[in-house]
C-alpha positions as CSV (number, residue, x, y, z in Angstrom):
1,M,-7.7,34.0,-14.4
2,E,-5.9,32.0,-11.6
3,E,-9.4,31.4,-10.0
4,Q,-10.7,30.1,-13.5
5,L,-7.7,27.8,-13.9
6,L,-8.3,26.4,-10.2
7,H,-11.9,26.1,-11.0
8,S,-11.4,24.2,-14.2
9,S,-8.8,22.0,-12.5
10,K,-11.4,21.1,-9.9
11,L,-14.1,20.3,-12.5
12,A,-11.9,18.1,-14.4
13,S,-10.9,16.3,-11.3
14,I,-14.5,15.6,-10.5
15,G,-15.3,14.5,-14.0
16,R,-12.3,11.9,-13.7
17,L,-13.7,10.7,-10.5
18,T,-17.2,10.4,-11.9
19,A,-16.0,8.5,-14.9
20,G,-13.9,6.2,-12.7
21,I,-16.8,5.4,-10.4
22,S,-19.2,4.9,-13.3
23,H,-16.6,2.6,-14.9
24,E,-16.3,0.5,-11.7
25,I,-20.1,0.1,-11.3
26,G,-20.7,-0.3,-15.0
27,N,-18.4,-3.3,-15.8
28,P,-20.0,-5.6,-13.2
29,L,-23.4,-4.5,-14.3
30,A,-22.6,-5.3,-18.0
31,S,-21.2,-8.6,-16.8
32,I,-24.6,-9.3,-14.9
33,S,-26.5,-8.1,-18.1
34,S,-24.7,-10.7,-20.2
35,L,-25.6,-13.4,-17.9
36,V,-29.3,-12.4,-17.9
37,Q,-29.2,-12.2,-21.8
38,E,-27.9,-15.8,-21.6
39,L,-30.8,-16.8,-19.3
40,R,-33.1,-15.0,-21.7
41,A,-31.8,-17.0,-24.7
42,Q,-32.6,-20.2,-22.7
43,K,-36.0,-21.7,-23.2
44,L,-37.7,-20.4,-19.9
45,D,-40.7,-22.2,-19.0
46,S,-42.1,-20.0,-16.2
47,E,-43.7,-16.6,-16.9
48,D,-42.0,-15.4,-13.7
49,D,-38.6,-16.3,-15.1
50,I,-39.3,-14.5,-18.4
51,K,-40.5,-11.4,-16.5
52,F,-37.5,-11.6,-14.2
53,T,-35.0,-11.5,-17.2
54,E,-37.0,-8.7,-19.0
55,T,-37.3,-6.5,-15.7
56,S,-33.6,-7.2,-15.0
57,L,-32.4,-6.1,-18.4
58,K,-34.6,-3.0,-18.2
59,T,-33.2,-2.2,-14.7
60,I,-29.7,-2.7,-15.6
61,N,-30.1,-0.6,-18.9
62,S,-31.5,2.3,-17.0
63,I,-28.7,2.2,-14.5
64,L,-25.9,2.1,-17.1
65,N,-27.8,5.0,-19.1
66,V,-27.6,7.2,-15.8
67,L,-24.0,6.1,-15.3
68,L,-23.1,7.0,-18.9
69,I,-24.9,10.4,-18.6
70,S,-23.3,11.3,-15.3
71,S,-19.8,10.5,-16.6
72,G,-20.3,12.8,-19.4
73,A,-20.6,10.2,-22.0
74,S,-23.7,9.6,-24.0
75,G,-24.7,6.1,-25.1
76,I,-25.5,7.3,-28.5
77,S,-22.2,9.0,-29.1
78,R,-20.4,6.1,-27.8
79,G,-22.4,3.5,-29.6
80,Y,-23.0,1.8,-26.3
81,H,-26.3,0.0,-25.7
82,L,-27.2,-3.5,-24.6
83,R,-28.8,-5.7,-27.0
84,K,-29.5,-9.5,-27.2
85,R,-26.3,-11.1,-28.7
86,P,-26.8,-14.6,-30.2
87,S,-24.9,-17.4,-28.4
88,P,-22.2,-19.2,-30.4
89,A,-23.9,-22.1,-31.7
90,S,-21.1,-24.0,-33.5
91,P,-19.5,-26.9,-31.6
92,T,-16.1,-26.9,-30.6
93,S,-13.5,-29.7,-31.4
94,S,-11.0,-31.1,-28.9
95,T,-8.7,-28.2,-30.0
96,G,-11.1,-25.6,-28.8
97,R,-11.6,-24.3,-32.3
98,S,-14.8,-24.0,-34.1
99,T,-15.6,-26.5,-36.6
Protein backbone atom coordinates (compact mmCIF):
# COMPACT_ATOMS: atom_id res chain seq x y z
CA MET A 1 0.00 0.00 0.00
CA GLU A 2 2.78 2.41 0.95
CA GLU A 3 4.68 1.54 -2.25
CA GLN A 4 1.63 2.30 -4.35
CA LEU A 5 1.19 5.65 -2.63
CA LEU A 6 4.85 6.53 -3.22
CA HIS A 7 4.59 5.43 -6.85
CA SER A 8 1.42 7.50 -7.35
CA SER A 9 3.09 10.50 -5.78
CA LYS A 10 6.09 10.17 -8.11
CA LEU A 11 3.84 9.87 -11.16
CA ALA A 12 1.88 12.94 -10.07
CA SER A 13 5.12 14.89 -9.69
CA ILE A 14 6.28 13.84 -13.15
CA GLY A 15 2.91 14.87 -14.55
CA ARG A 16 3.12 18.33 -12.96
CA LEU A 17 6.68 18.75 -14.24
CA THR A 18 5.68 17.73 -17.75
CA ALA A 19 2.69 20.07 -17.73
CA GLY A 20 4.89 22.93 -16.52
CA ILE A 21 7.50 22.34 -19.21
CA SER A 22 4.81 22.08 -21.87
CA HIS A 23 3.30 25.33 -20.66
CA GLU A 24 6.64 27.15 -20.72
CA ILE A 25 7.37 25.97 -24.27
CA GLY A 26 3.82 26.30 -25.52
CA ASN A 27 3.24 29.93 -24.58
CA PRO A 28 6.09 31.35 -26.70
CA LEU A 29 5.13 29.05 -29.57
CA ALA A 30 1.54 30.27 -29.42
CA SER A 31 2.80 33.86 -29.57
CA ILE A 32 5.02 33.07 -32.54
CA SER A 33 2.09 31.35 -34.20
CA SER A 34 -0.05 34.46 -33.74
CA LEU A 35 2.62 36.59 -35.38
CA VAL A 36 2.96 34.16 -38.29
CA GLN A 37 -0.82 34.20 -38.69
CA GLU A 38 -0.66 37.98 -38.87
CA LEU A 39 1.98 37.68 -41.57
CA ARG A 40 -0.23 35.25 -43.45
CA ALA A 41 -3.11 37.74 -43.26
CA GLN A 42 -0.95 40.28 -45.11
CA LYS A 43 -0.90 40.23 -48.86
CA LEU A 44 2.28 38.26 -49.38
CA ASP A 45 3.78 38.65 -52.83
CA SER A 46 6.46 36.02 -52.74
CA GLU A 47 5.66 32.33 -53.11
CA ASP A 48 8.53 31.71 -50.66
CA ASP A 49 6.85 33.93 -48.05
CA ILE A 50 3.55 32.11 -48.44
CA LYS A 51 5.28 28.73 -48.19
CA PHE A 52 7.23 29.91 -45.13
CA THR A 53 4.10 30.98 -43.24
CA GLU A 54 2.23 27.77 -44.05
CA THR A 55 5.20 25.55 -43.14
CA SER A 56 5.78 27.51 -39.94
CA LEU A 57 2.18 27.15 -38.83
CA LYS A 58 2.14 23.42 -39.56
CA THR A 59 5.37 22.94 -37.61
CA ILE A 60 4.16 24.99 -34.64
CA ASN A 61 0.83 23.13 -34.59
CA SER A 62 2.66 19.80 -34.62
CA ILE A 63 4.89 20.81 -31.72
CA LEU A 64 1.95 22.17 -29.72
CA ASN A 65 0.01 18.95 -30.29
CA VAL A 66 2.95 16.89 -29.02
CA LEU A 67 3.21 19.14 -25.97
CA LEU A 68 -0.51 18.80 -25.27
CA ILE A 69 -0.37 15.04 -25.58
CA SER A 70 2.77 14.73 -23.45
CA SER A 71 1.27 16.89 -20.72
CA GLY A 72 -1.78 14.67 -20.55
CA ALA A 73 -4.13 17.10 -22.24
CA SER A 74 -5.68 16.49 -25.60
CA GLY A 75 -6.30 19.34 -27.98
CA ILE A 76 -9.81 18.14 -28.65
CA SER A 77 -10.86 17.84 -25.03
CA ARG A 78 -9.50 21.28 -24.18
CA GLY A 79 -10.80 22.83 -27.39
CA TYR A 80 -7.29 24.03 -28.17
CA HIS A 81 -6.27 24.32 -31.76
CA LEU A 82 -4.75 27.05 -33.82
CA ARG A 83 -6.80 28.65 -36.48
CA LYS A 84 -6.61 31.82 -38.46
CA ARG A 85 -8.25 34.60 -36.54
CA PRO A 86 -9.34 37.72 -38.35
CA SER A 87 -7.49 40.89 -37.49
CA PRO A 88 -9.53 43.74 -36.06
CA ALA A 89 -10.45 45.88 -39.04
CA SER A 90 -12.19 48.76 -37.34
CA PRO A 91 -10.17 51.93 -36.86
CA THR A 92 -9.69 53.32 -33.39
CA SER A 93 -10.37 56.87 -32.33
CA SER A 94 -8.01 59.01 -30.29
CA THR A 95 -9.49 57.45 -27.14
CA GLY A 96 -8.36 54.00 -28.26
CA ARG A 97 -11.93 52.75 -28.56
CA SER A 98 -13.37 51.25 -31.71
CA THR A 99 -15.58 53.55 -33.69
